[in-house]
N, C-alpha and C positions, 0 to 999 in steps of 0.2 A: 566517412565520418571519422575525423581525427581531432586530436587536441582536446580542448576544453569541452566541446559538445559531447564527444565520446565519453569523457570522464563523467560528465553529468548524467548521461543516459545509463551508463553502467553502474554508477552509484545508486541511481533510482531503482534499477533492476535488483541490485544487491539488497537495498532497503525493503523492497516488496518481498523478496524471497525470505530474508531473515525474519521480518515481521510476521509474515504468514505462518511460517514453520514455528516460530517462537510462540505466537499466540495460540495456535491450534494444538501443538504438542507439549508446550511448556507452561505458558501462563494460564490458559483456561483450566487445565486439570488442577493446577494448584489453587486457583481462585475458587473453583467449585467446592473445594473442601476446606476452605479457610474462612471461617466466620469471624468477623471482627468482634473482639471482646471488650470494646471500649478503649479509651486512651491508655497508652503505656505509662504516661507520666501525667501529673497534674498540669492543666493547661498553661499556667504561667511558667513552669519549669520546662515544659515541652517547647514553648516559644523561645526561651533563652537558649536551649540546646540548638534549636533551628538557627537562631541568630549567630551563635558561636560557630557552627558549621558553615554558615554562609560567609562569615568573615574569613575563615580559614580557606574556603574555596576561592574567594576573591583574591586573597594574598597569593595563592598558588597560581591561579590563572594570570594574574598580573605579572608575576615573575616569568611565566612561560612566554607571554606575548609582548612584554615590555611596555605596558601602559595601563594604569589603573582604571581610567575611564573606559578605555577600549575593552579591558577585561570585564568591567561591569556590563557593558553593552553586549558582549558575547554571551555572558551568562543570562542576561535578560532575554536575548533573542531565543536561546534554548528554552527558557521557561515560557515565553510567548508562543513558541511553536507547540508546546504541550497544551497550552490553553486553547489554541486554535484547533487542535485535534479534538479536544473536549467539545468545543462549539460545533464543529463539523459532524461529530457523532451524535449530537443532540443531548449531550449530558450537561451542557451549560447553555444559557441563553446568550444571544449576541451582545446584549447590553452588559451582562455580567462578564462575558469574555473580554469585551473592550475595556471595561473598567479594570478588570484584573490585569490586562496587558499594560494599561496606562500606569497602574500602581507598580507593577513589576519593573517597567522601564524607568520610572522616576526613582524608585528605591535603589536599584542597582547603579544607576548613573550617579546619584548623590553619594552612595557608598564609595564608588570608585573615585569621585572627585575629592571627597574628604580624606580617603586613604592616601591618595596621591599627594594632596596638599600637606598632610601631616608628615609623610615620608620625605617630601622635598624640603620642608621646614626643618626637619631633623638633620638632614644632610647638609643644609646651609649653615646650621649651627656648629658644625664640627670644625 
């Protein structure tokens, strides 16, 4: 086993080990003693903070990989994988997971397209 297949297998082994050890010895003990006390911010302000952090993440990822729509798709894929995990563990229904995945995909793709369009437009005006 060489090359890409070996890399995929060993990445999966690493993911299993890190996740198992992390959940059993790190996450579960913290979660057991961490009761949610309600929202940290009013909902509208929390939403705006989330949007601001999302746009900053898009900017950073876009600069790292060299394409705004591609950056949006990368972030969307990461979030969709988290949604899939919730569905597979039974914490979300399939319809809810699919709707969430569609919304995440459209949101990040549109964000990337708009970001890239505005950036190109600004560079063309120089």
